[in-house]
C-alpha positions as CSV (number, residue, x, y, z in Angstrom):
1,M,-7.4,-13.8,-20.9
2,P,-9.6,-11.5,-22.6
3,Q,-9.2,-11.7,-26.7
4,I,-6.8,-9.1,-28.6
5,A,-8.9,-6.5,-29.7
6,S,-9.2,-5.0,-32.7
7,P,-6.8,-2.6,-34.4
8,Q,-8.8,0.2,-34.8
9,N,-9.4,0.5,-31.4
10,Q,-12.7,-0.6,-31.1
11,Y,-13.3,-2.7,-27.8
12,D,-16.5,-4.3,-26.3
13,L,-16.0,-2.0,-23.1
14,A,-13.9,0.7,-22.2
15,I,-13.4,1.8,-18.6
16,A,-12.5,5.1,-18.3
17,G,-10.0,5.4,-15.0
18,G,-8.0,2.2,-13.8
19,G,-8.2,2.8,-9.6
20,L,-9.6,0.4,-7.7
21,A,-12.9,0.7,-9.1
22,G,-12.1,0.1,-12.9
23,G,-9.5,-2.4,-12.1
24,L,-11.7,-4.7,-9.9
25,V,-14.4,-4.2,-13.0
26,A,-11.4,-5.4,-15.5
27,L,-10.4,-8.2,-13.4
28,A,-14.0,-9.7,-13.0
29,L,-14.6,-10.0,-16.7
30,A,-11.4,-11.5,-17.2
31,E,-12.3,-14.2,-15.0
32,L,-15.9,-14.5,-15.9
33,R,-16.1,-13.2,-19.0
34,P,-12.9,-13.5,-20.8
35,E,-14.2,-12.9,-24.4
36,V,-15.1,-9.3,-23.6
37,N,-12.5,-6.9,-25.4
38,I,-11.5,-4.4,-22.6
39,A,-9.9,-1.3,-22.7
40,L,-8.7,-0.1,-19.1
41,I,-7.7,3.5,-19.6
42,E,-5.2,5.1,-16.5
43,A,-3.6,8.4,-16.9
44,E,-1.1,7.6,-14.2
45,T,2.0,4.9,-15.0
46,Q,0.6,2.3,-12.9
47,F,-3.1,1.4,-12.3
48,G,-4.6,2.0,-9.3
49,G,-1.8,4.6,-7.9
50,N,-0.1,5.3,-4.6
51,H,-2.5,4.0,-2.2
52,I,-3.5,1.0,0.9
53,W,-7.0,-0.2,0.4
54,S,-8.5,-1.9,3.5
55,F,-11.8,-3.3,4.1
56,F,-13.6,-5.6,7.0
57,E,-14.0,-9.4,5.9
58,S,-17.8,-8.9,6.5
59,D,-18.1,-6.2,3.9
60,V,-17.7,-8.5,0.9
61,A,-20.1,-11.5,0.2
62,P,-18.2,-15.0,0.6
63,E,-19.3,-15.6,-2.9
64,H,-17.1,-12.4,-4.2
65,Q,-14.1,-12.9,-2.2
66,W,-12.3,-14.8,-4.8
67,L,-12.0,-11.1,-6.5
68,V,-9.8,-9.8,-3.7
69,E,-8.0,-12.7,-2.5
70,P,-5.1,-12.5,-5.1
71,L,-4.4,-8.4,-4.0
72,I,-4.4,-8.7,-0.2
73,S,-1.2,-7.5,1.5
74,R,-2.0,-8.6,5.2
75,Q,-5.0,-9.8,6.7
76,W,-6.2,-10.1,10.3
77,D,-8.6,-11.7,12.4
78,S,-9.6,-8.7,14.5
79,Y,-8.7,-4.9,15.3
80,D,-8.9,-2.5,18.0
81,V,-10.5,0.5,18.4
82,H,-9.2,3.4,21.5
83,F,-11.7,6.2,22.5
84,P,-11.2,8.5,25.6
85,K,-13.7,6.1,27.9
86,Y,-12.9,3.2,26.6
87,S,-10.6,1.0,24.1
88,R,-12.7,-2.2,22.6
89,S,-11.2,-5.3,20.4
90,L,-14.0,-6.8,17.5
91,N,-13.5,-9.8,16.2
92,N,-14.5,-8.6,12.6
93,G,-11.1,-9.8,9.8
94,Y,-9.5,-6.7,8.5
95,R,-7.5,-7.1,5.5
96,S,-5.1,-4.3,3.7
97,I,-4.1,-4.3,-0.2
98,E,-1.4,-2.4,-1.8
99,S,-2.3,-0.6,-5.2
100,E,0.8,-2.0,-6.4
101,N,-0.6,-5.9,-6.1
102,L,-3.6,-4.6,-8.4
103,D,-1.3,-3.2,-11.0
104,R,0.3,-6.7,-11.0
105,R,-2.6,-8.7,-11.2
106,L,-3.9,-6.6,-14.2
107,R,-1.0,-7.3,-15.9
108,D,-1.0,-10.8,-15.2
109,K,-4.4,-11.4,-16.3
110,L,-4.7,-8.4,-18.9
111,P,-3.2,-8.7,-22.2
112,A,-1.1,-5.6,-22.8
113,I,-3.4,-3.7,-25.3
114,A,-5.9,-4.0,-23.3
115,L,-3.8,-1.6,-20.7
116,K,-3.5,1.7,-21.5
117,T,-1.6,3.9,-19.1
118,G,-0.2,7.1,-18.9
119,Q,-3.7,7.6,-21.5
120,K,-6.0,10.8,-19.4
121,A,-9.8,10.5,-20.4
122,E,-10.8,14.0,-20.8
123,R,-14.6,13.2,-21.9
124,V,-17.3,10.6,-21.7
125,S,-19.7,9.9,-24.1
126,P,-21.7,6.3,-24.9
127,G,-19.6,4.3,-27.2
128,L,-16.7,6.5,-27.2
129,V,-13.5,8.0,-24.8
130,K,-11.6,11.6,-25.7
131,L,-7.8,11.5,-24.7
132,D,-6.7,14.6,-23.5
133,D,-4.0,13.9,-26.1
134,G,-6.5,14.1,-28.8
135,G,-6.7,10.5,-29.1
136,E,-9.9,8.3,-28.9
137,I,-11.0,5.2,-28.1
138,S,-14.3,3.9,-29.3
139,A,-16.2,0.9,-27.7
140,T,-19.5,-0.6,-27.6
141,A,-20.3,0.7,-23.9
142,V,-18.0,3.2,-21.7
143,L,-17.9,2.9,-18.2
144,D,-16.6,6.3,-16.3
145,V,-14.8,5.4,-13.2
146,R,-12.9,9.4,-13.5
147,G,-13.2,10.0,-9.5
148,G,-15.1,12.1,-7.8
149,G,-16.3,14.4,-10.4
150,D,-18.6,17.8,-9.6
151,L,-19.5,17.6,-6.2
152,S,-20.7,20.8,-6.1
153,A,-24.3,19.8,-5.8
154,L,-23.6,17.6,-2.2
155,E,-23.0,18.8,1.1
156,F,-20.0,17.1,2.8
157,G,-17.0,17.8,5.0
158,W,-14.1,15.6,4.5
159,Q,-11.8,13.3,5.3
160,K,-8.3,13.7,5.0
161,F,-5.2,11.7,5.9
162,H,-1.4,11.3,5.9
163,G,0.3,8.0,6.1
164,Q,3.7,6.1,6.3
165,M,4.9,2.4,6.4
166,L,7.5,2.7,9.2
167,R,10.2,0.1,9.7
168,L,11.3,0.0,13.0
169,K,14.5,-0.9,15.2
170,E,12.4,-3.8,17.4
171,P,9.2,-5.1,17.6
172,H,5.8,-2.9,17.5
173,G,4.1,-5.1,19.6
174,L,0.9,-5.0,18.0
175,D,-0.6,-8.3,16.6
176,R,-3.6,-6.4,14.9
177,P,-5.0,-3.2,13.9
178,V,-5.6,-0.5,15.7
179,I,-8.4,1.1,12.9
180,M,-9.1,4.5,15.4
181,D,-7.0,5.8,18.6
182,A,-8.6,8.6,19.1
183,T,-7.0,9.0,22.7
184,V,-5.1,11.4,20.7
185,E,-5.5,15.3,20.4
186,Q,-8.3,16.7,19.2
187,I,-7.4,19.1,16.1
188,D,-8.5,20.3,13.0
189,G,-12.0,18.3,13.9
190,Y,-12.6,15.0,14.8
191,R,-8.7,12.7,14.8
192,F,-7.5,9.7,15.0
193,V,-4.7,7.9,14.0
194,Y,-5.1,4.5,12.2
195,C,-2.6,1.5,12.6
196,L,-1.6,-1.5,10.3
197,P,1.3,-3.7,11.3
198,F,2.3,-5.2,8.5
199,S,5.3,-7.4,10.0
200,D,6.4,-6.7,13.5
201,R,9.0,-4.0,12.3
202,E,7.1,-2.5,10.0
203,I,3.9,-0.5,10.3
204,F,1.6,1.8,8.2
205,V,0.6,5.0,10.7
206,E,-2.0,7.6,9.1
207,D,-2.8,10.5,10.8
208,T,-6.4,11.0,9.8
209,Y,-9.0,14.6,10.0
210,Y,-12.9,14.8,9.8
211,S,-12.5,18.2,8.8
212,D,-14.6,20.9,7.4
213,D,-11.9,21.7,5.1
214,N,-9.4,19.5,2.9
215,A,-6.5,22.0,3.5
216,L,-3.7,19.1,4.7
217,D,-0.8,20.2,5.6
218,I,1.7,17.3,5.3
219,A,5.0,18.2,7.0
220,T,2.6,18.9,10.3
221,A,1.1,15.4,9.8
222,Q,4.9,13.8,9.2
223,K,5.3,15.4,12.6
224,R,2.9,14.1,14.5
225,I,3.1,10.6,13.4
226,A,6.9,10.9,14.6
227,E,5.5,12.1,18.1
228,Y,2.8,9.6,17.8
229,A,5.8,6.7,17.7
230,A,7.7,8.4,20.1
231,V,5.5,7.7,22.5
232,R,5.0,5.0,22.0
233,G,9.2,3.7,22.1
234,W,9.2,3.2,18.7
235,E,12.4,4.2,16.8
236,I,12.4,4.9,13.1
237,V,14.8,3.3,11.0
238,E,13.2,4.2,7.7
239,I,9.9,5.3,5.9
240,I,8.9,3.0,3.2
241,R,6.4,4.5,1.8
242,E,4.2,7.9,1.7
243,E,0.7,7.9,1.4
244,S,-2.1,11.4,1.5
245,G,-5.6,11.4,0.6
246,Q,-8.6,14.3,1.1
247,L,-12.2,12.3,0.5
248,P,-15.4,13.7,1.0
249,V,-17.7,12.6,4.0
250,I,-21.2,12.9,2.1
251,Y,-24.3,14.1,4.5
252,G,-26.4,15.8,2.4
253,G,-27.2,17.3,-1.2
254,D,-29.2,16.9,-4.4
255,F,-28.1,13.7,-5.9
256,P,-29.9,14.3,-9.0
257,A,-28.3,17.0,-9.7
258,F,-25.1,15.5,-9.0
259,W,-25.7,12.8,-11.6
260,E,-26.7,15.4,-14.0
261,K,-23.3,17.8,-13.4
262,N,-21.0,14.6,-14.5
263,A,-23.0,13.9,-17.3
264,G,-21.4,11.8,-20.2
265,V,-22.6,8.0,-19.4
266,D,-24.6,6.8,-16.7
267,A,-22.8,3.7,-17.0
268,R,-20.4,5.3,-13.6
269,A,-19.2,3.2,-10.7
270,G,-16.7,4.3,-7.9
271,A,-16.5,7.5,-6.4
272,R,-18.1,8.9,-9.6
273,A,-21.3,7.3,-8.6
274,A,-20.9,8.0,-5.3
275,L,-20.8,4.4,-4.5
276,I,-18.7,4.7,-1.1
277,Q,-19.7,4.3,2.5
278,P,-20.8,7.7,3.7
279,I,-19.2,7.7,7.0
280,T,-15.8,5.8,6.1
281,S,-15.9,6.8,2.5
282,Y,-14.0,2.9,1.8
283,S,-15.1,2.3,-1.5
284,L,-13.6,-1.6,-1.9
285,P,-17.3,-3.1,-0.7
286,M,-19.4,-1.3,-3.6
287,A,-16.5,-1.3,-5.9
288,V,-16.2,-5.7,-5.7
289,K,-20.3,-5.9,-5.5
290,T,-20.3,-3.5,-8.9
291,A,-17.5,-5.6,-11.0
292,I,-19.5,-8.5,-10.1
293,M,-22.9,-7.5,-11.2
294,I,-21.7,-5.9,-14.4
295,A,-19.2,-9.2,-15.3
296,E,-22.3,-11.4,-14.7
297,M,-24.6,-9.3,-17.3
298,P,-25.3,-11.4,-20.4
299,S,-24.9,-8.4,-22.9
300,I,-22.3,-5.3,-22.0
301,T,-24.4,-2.8,-24.2
302,Q,-24.1,1.2,-22.8
303,Q,-28.3,1.3,-23.0
304,T,-27.7,-2.2,-20.2
305,L,-25.0,-0.7,-18.6
306,D,-26.5,2.8,-18.1
307,K,-29.5,1.3,-16.8
308,I,-28.0,-1.0,-14.3
309,L,-25.9,1.6,-12.4
310,R,-27.8,4.3,-12.5
311,D,-30.4,1.9,-10.8
312,L,-27.7,0.7,-8.5
313,A,-26.0,4.4,-7.6
314,I,-29.6,5.5,-6.7
315,A,-30.7,2.5,-4.6
316,H,-27.1,3.0,-3.2
317,W,-28.1,6.5,-2.3
318,K,-31.3,6.0,-0.6
319,N,-29.9,3.2,1.2
320,G,-27.1,5.8,2.5
321,K,-30.3,8.2,4.3
322,F,-28.7,7.0,8.1
323,Y,-25.3,6.9,7.2
324,R,-25.4,10.2,6.1
325,L,-27.8,11.7,8.6
326,L,-25.0,10.2,11.7
327,C,-21.8,12.2,9.4
328,A,-24.5,15.4,9.7
329,F,-24.4,15.2,13.7
330,M,-20.8,14.8,13.5
331,F,-20.2,17.8,11.0
332,L,-23.3,19.8,12.0
333,G,-23.9,18.9,15.3
334,A,-20.9,19.2,17.1
335,E,-18.6,21.2,18.1
336,P,-15.3,20.3,15.8
337,E,-13.3,19.3,19.3
338,K,-16.3,17.0,19.9
339,R,-16.8,14.9,16.6
340,Y,-15.1,11.7,18.4
341,K,-18.2,11.4,20.4
342,T,-20.3,10.2,17.7
343,L,-18.0,7.2,16.4
344,E,-17.4,6.4,20.5
345,H,-21.4,5.9,20.9
346,T,-21.1,4.0,17.7
347,Y,-18.5,1.4,18.6
348,A,-19.8,0.9,21.9
349,K,-22.6,-1.1,20.1
350,N,-23.0,-4.9,19.4
351,E,-20.3,-6.0,17.1
352,K,-22.5,-7.4,14.5
353,L,-24.4,-4.3,14.4
354,L,-20.9,-2.5,13.9
355,A,-20.4,-5.0,10.6
356,R,-23.3,-4.6,9.1
357,F,-23.1,-1.1,9.6
358,Y,-19.3,-1.1,7.7
359,A,-21.4,-3.3,5.1
360,G,-24.2,-0.7,4.7
361,K,-26.5,-3.2,5.7
362,S,-27.9,-1.8,8.9
363,T,-31.2,-2.7,9.6
364,R,-34.1,-0.7,11.4
365,W,-33.8,-2.1,14.5
366,D,-29.9,-1.1,14.2
367,H,-30.9,2.7,13.3
368,V,-32.8,2.6,16.8
369,N,-30.2,0.9,18.9
370,L,-27.3,3.2,17.0
371,L,-29.8,6.6,17.9
372,T,-30.5,5.0,22.0
373,G,-28.7,5.9,24.4
374,R,-26.8,9.8,25.8
375,P,-26.7,11.5,22.3
376,P,-22.9,12.4,21.4
377,I,-24.3,15.6,20.3
378,A,-27.0,18.4,22.3
379,V,-30.9,17.2,21.4
380,S,-31.8,21.0,20.4
381,R,-29.0,20.1,17.6
382,A,-30.3,16.5,16.7
383,I,-33.4,17.4,16.1
384,P,-33.5,19.7,13.6
385,L,-30.9,17.8,11.9
386,L,-33.2,15.0,11.8
387,L,-35.8,16.8,10.5
388,K,-33.7,18.2,7.8
389,Y,-31.9,14.6,6.9
390,K,-34.0,12.0,7.5
C-alpha cells in the first residue's frame, strides 16, 4: 500500500479526476510503485461515477490483464451482432466492469488520505491542483484526467445512450452479449440495442444512437427499452440501475489546437487526451496502457510525465486516422437512417481483423479489406471524404 503522504498536502503525484482512467493509474501505482504518494481527486462521492465499462478480451495485452481482472463483474467467451442483412456470433471474449468495483478496489488498495472524493479539481498546473472550494493540493507531478474538456477544435458526432439493468420474471435465454442489435427501427441516426446478460434473469439493456447531436430523451429511451423487452417476451420485475451518457465520436479536427485549448499540463490521459477508440469511444484499453506506462516510469516528474503522455496522445491520434475516416463515412457520407451500413459492412469481415479493429491495431491490409466490397455509402460521397480525411 502506498505510503501516507505528508500533512502539507505534498504528494508525488496528484491525479485530477477519479474516473476510469485516473482510477486505473492509481491502482497500477499501488501495485507496482507502492512508494509513490498519490492524491486521487474526484468531484463526486464515488470513484468512477455510475457506469458499466466493457471491453473485448483482445483489447488488453495478456501481461496487463492483472490490472482489470479484479474489477470484472461478468465475462463471456463470445458475443453476437444482429444487422438487417445477417446475424453473427464471434469468438472474442467480452468483459464488463461495474463502476462500484473500481470504487471498492481503490478503497481497498490506497490509504484514506490518498482518496479525495467530493473535491472538484477546478484548475491544474505543473505541481498544483486548485479546488473549486479554494483549496490547493501540491505535488511533484500533476496528471489531468478530468474528461473531454474543450472539444471545439475537433469534428465529431455523438454516441448517446440510456441503459437499464432489468430483473426479469423468467430467464431471458441469452448466454452471451448482444453488442449491436441494429434490426431495431433506425431513429435519430444509427440506432442499436446493446444487451449484457449478467445472470439468467438479470440483463443490462441499452438503447444507443450515433447521432448528430447529444440531446437524449431519457423517457423515450426507457419506453423503447420496455418495448424491446416486451417483443422478446421479457417481463420486467424490477429496474435495478440506470445509466445515461453522451460521448463524442471524433472524425476530424485540429489536434494541436485541441491540445492547446485544454492547456494546464501536458500530462493528460483518458478523454482529456482523446485516448479513446474513435469508432466505439471505448476508453478502457488505452486507460490500461496509460496506467501501466506511468507505473513503469523510473521516475515520475512533471517534465517526464508531460513528454511521455503528450507523445502517447499524438501517436494515438495519428494511429486513429483510418478509424476516424470510417466515422466520417458514417456521419457525413450516409443518410442518418443508413448509418448502420458502415458497421454492417465492417462486421462481415474476418474475426481476427475485427479483434485488431477494436484494439486499434489494424494493419494496412486490414484497411484495404475494410474498404473492399460493396461500399456502405455512395462512391460520390466517399471520394471527397477520403480526400479530406485520409
